[in-house]
C-alpha positions in Angstrom: 52.8 3.1 200.0 56.2 1.2 199.7 57.8 3.9 201.9 55.2 3.4 204.6 55.6 -0.4 204.5 59.3 0.0 204.8 59.0 2.3 207.8 56.5 0.0 209.5 58.8 -3.0 209.0 61.7 -1.1 210.5 59.7 -0.2 213.6 58.5 -3.8 214.0 62.0 -5.1 213.7 63.2 -2.7 216.3 60.4 -3.5 218.6 61.1 -7.2 218.5 64.9 -7.5 217.9 66.5 -4.4 219.4 67.2 -6.3 222.6 70.4 -7.5 224.3 69.6 -11.1 223.7 69.7 -10.5 219.9 72.8 -8.3 219.9 75.2 -11.0 218.5 72.6 -12.0 215.9 72.2 -8.4 214.8 76.0 -8.0 214.5 76.2 -11.2 212.4 73.4 -10.0 210.1 75.1 -6.6 209.9 78.4 -8.2 208.8 76.6 -10.3 206.2 74.8 -7.3 204.8 78.1 -5.3 204.5 79.6 -8.2 202.5 76.5 -8.2 200.3 77.1 -4.6 199.3 80.8 -5.0 198.7 82.4 -4.1 202.1 84.5 -6.5 204.2 86.8 -6.3 207.1 89.2 -9.1 206.3 90.2 -8.1 202.8 89.1 -10.2 199.9 92.0 -12.0 198.1 92.2 -12.5 194.4 90.9 -10.3 191.6 87.9 -12.4 191.0 86.7 -12.1 194.6 87.2 -8.3 194.7 85.5 -7.9 191.3 88.5 -6.3 189.7 88.8 -9.0 187.0 85.2 -8.6 185.9 85.4 -4.8 186.1 88.5 -4.6 183.9 87.1 -7.0 181.4 83.9 -4.9 181.0 85.5 -1.5 181.1 88.1 -2.4 178.5 85.3 -2.9 176.0 84.8 0.9 176.0 88.4 1.7 175.3 90.1 2.2 172.0 93.1 0.3 170.9 95.6 2.3 173.0 94.0 3.5 176.3 95.9 5.4 178.8 95.9 3.8 182.3 97.5 4.9 185.5 98.1 2.3 188.3 98.8 4.3 191.5 100.2 2.0 194.2 101.1 -0.7 191.7 103.1 -3.0 194.2 104.8 -5.6 192.0 102.4 -5.1 189.0 99.6 -7.6 189.7 96.8 -5.1 188.6 98.9 -3.7 185.8 99.5 -7.1 184.4 95.8 -7.8 184.4 95.1 -4.5 182.5 97.6 -5.6 179.9 95.8 -9.0 179.6 92.6 -7.2 178.6 94.2 -4.4 176.7 97.6 -5.5 175.3 98.3 -2.1 173.6 97.5 0.1 176.6 99.8 2.9 177.5 100.1 2.1 181.2 102.0 4.0 183.9 102.6 2.0 187.1 103.6 4.1 190.1 105.3 2.5 193.2 107.1 4.5 195.9 108.6 1.6 197.9 112.3 1.1 196.8 112.2 -2.5 198.0 109.1 -3.2 195.9 110.0 -1.2 192.8 112.7 -3.5 191.6 110.2 -6.3 191.2 107.6 -4.0 189.5 110.3 -2.9 187.0 110.8 -6.5 186.0 107.1 -7.1 185.5 106.8 -3.9 183.5 109.6 -4.9 181.2 108.0 -8.3 180.7 104.4 -7.1 180.1 105.1 -3.9 178.2 104.3 -0.9 180.4 106.2 1.8 182.2 107.2 1.6 185.9 107.9 4.7 187.9 109.6 4.7 191.3 107.4 7.4 192.9 104.3 7.8 195.0 101.6 10.3 194.2 100.6 13.3 196.4 99.2 16.8 196.2 102.7 18.1 195.9 106.2 17.1 194.8 108.2 16.2 197.9 110.3 13.5 199.7 108.2 11.5 202.2 108.6 8.7 204.7 106.9 5.5 203.8 106.2 2.9 206.5 106.2 -0.8 205.8 106.0 -3.9 208.0 109.5 -4.6 209.2 109.1 -8.4 208.7 108.1 -8.1 205.1 110.1 -10.0 202.5 112.4 -8.4 200.0 109.6 -7.3 197.7 107.8 -5.4 200.5 104.3 -5.9 201.8 101.0 -4.9 200.2 100.3 -2.5 203.1 103.1 0.1 203.0 101.6 3.5 203.9 102.4 7.1 204.4 100.6 6.8 207.8 102.6 4.9 210.5 99.4 4.1 212.4 98.5 1.8 209.5 101.3 -0.4 210.5 101.4 0.1 214.3 97.7 0.3 215.1 95.8 -1.6 212.4 98.4 -4.3 211.5 99.9 -4.2 215.0 103.3 -4.7 213.6 106.7 -3.0 214.0 107.3 -0.5 211.2 110.3 0.2 209.1 110.7 3.7 207.6 111.6 4.1 204.0 112.4 7.2 202.0 110.0 7.7 199.0 109.7 10.3 196.3 106.3 11.8 195.8 105.0 13.6 192.7 102.0 15.6 191.7 100.2 13.9 188.9 99.0 17.1 187.2 102.6 18.0 186.7 103.4 14.5 185.4 100.5 14.5 183.0 101.5 17.9 181.6 105.1 16.9 181.2 104.1 13.7 179.3 101.6 15.6 177.2 98.8 13.3 178.1 95.4 14.6 177.0 93.1 11.9 178.4 93.1 9.0 180.8 90.7 6.1 180.4 91.3 4.5 183.8 93.0 5.8 187.0 93.3 3.1 189.8 94.4 4.2 193.3 95.5 1.8 196.0 97.6 3.8 198.4 96.6 2.6 201.9 94.7 5.6 203.0 96.4 8.2 200.9 93.9 8.1 198.0 92.4 11.6 198.6 95.8 13.3 198.4 96.4 11.6 195.1 93.1 13.1 193.8 94.2 16.5 195.2 97.2 16.3 192.9 94.9 15.8 190.0 92.7 18.9 190.5 93.4 20.4 187.1 93.0 17.1 185.2 89.7 16.4 186.9 88.4 19.9 186.3 89.2 19.6 182.6 87.4 16.2 182.4 90.5 14.3 181.3 89.8 11.2 183.4 87.0 8.8 182.5 87.0 6.2 185.3 88.6 6.3 188.7 88.9 3.2 190.9 90.0 3.7 194.5 90.1 1.8 197.7 88.2 3.2 200.8 89.2 1.3 203.9 89.8 1.5 207.6 93.1 3.2 206.8 91.1 6.3 205.8 90.6 6.7 209.6 94.3 7.4 209.9 94.3 9.9 207.0 91.1 11.4 208.3 89.5 11.3 204.9 85.8 10.6 204.4 83.8 9.2 201.5 82.1 12.6 201.5 85.5 14.1 200.5 85.5 12.0 197.3 82.0 13.0 196.4 82.8 16.7 196.8 86.0 16.4 194.7 84.3 14.4 191.9 80.9 16.1 191.4 80.8 15.1 187.7 81.1 11.4 188.5 78.6 8.7 189.5 79.8 6.4 192.3 79.6 2.6 192.5 80.7 -0.1 194.9 82.5 -3.0 193.3 80.9 -6.4 193.7 82.4 -9.7 192.4 80.4 -9.6 189.2 78.7 -6.1 189.2 78.9 -2.5 190.1 76.3 -1.4 192.6 75.2 2.3 192.3 75.8 4.3 195.5 73.4 7.0 194.5 73.3 10.3 196.4 75.7 10.7 199.3 74.4 9.3 202.5 76.6 9.3 205.7 75.1 6.1 207.1 75.5 4.2 203.8 78.8 5.8 202.5 80.9 6.3 205.6 81.7 2.6 206.2 85.4 2.2 207.0 85.8 -1.4 205.7 87.7 -2.8 202.8 86.0 -1.9 199.5 86.7 -0.8 196.0 84.7 2.2 194.8 84.4 3.1 191.1 83.7 6.7 190.0 82.6 7.0 186.3 82.4 10.4 184.7 78.9 11.0 183.7 79.6 12.3 180.2 82.3 9.8 179.2 80.0 7.1 177.8 81.1 4.2 180.0 78.2 2.2 181.2 78.9 -0.9 183.3 76.1 -3.0 184.8 
């Protein structure tokens, strides 16, 4: 009955409002709806607006006294510092490939008690070219990316090329003798899928409880789809991050999932016991 009413309402809406005169109104409503499900196109600023502050506060309640946390794409440590606020004894590794940014991250790591690593993460160990906005200050911008189009096309800026070391996280985890990771956060400006590809063994062995990653317009340049994340993480439930909640994404749906706008997606391993409403 409910399904029939829904289909009827959709047909009626289309009959009355699928007209040129209402096109701008429909675009406005579309943009409002996207923001209501946690997707934006201007980028929310501040950890309260993105929902990350609320998320970290809630997820930390499931951790023991010394959780292991990976911050991939740490910039100057803003996210890592917030993790340490909620879990002061966390064993946190903050990875940042930009040489101009790393010096500032290292100072924050020393101040707040975590480990800074001057490397990016990839599906293989290699030396790569990282592109940043040429006009960025000495600590680098928040948008440095492996993909030059991120700077030239999306940000419409002149890029500067930097040399960056890239590592495969499965190798790092084995070398450090890490047996479990409570939270893995990935913010790598379109390179998130390659980071996961470097964690194939760790994911297969159910070593990672919660994964937070960005999915944005920059995934267009890396040609990675939301579907790719669902395929690589079949043992996880997916959520979109809202300012004060996580909204379940449910089963994969192209029209609902393949939205190339700024958003944080949280994948929670089904058997890990973490439940965030």
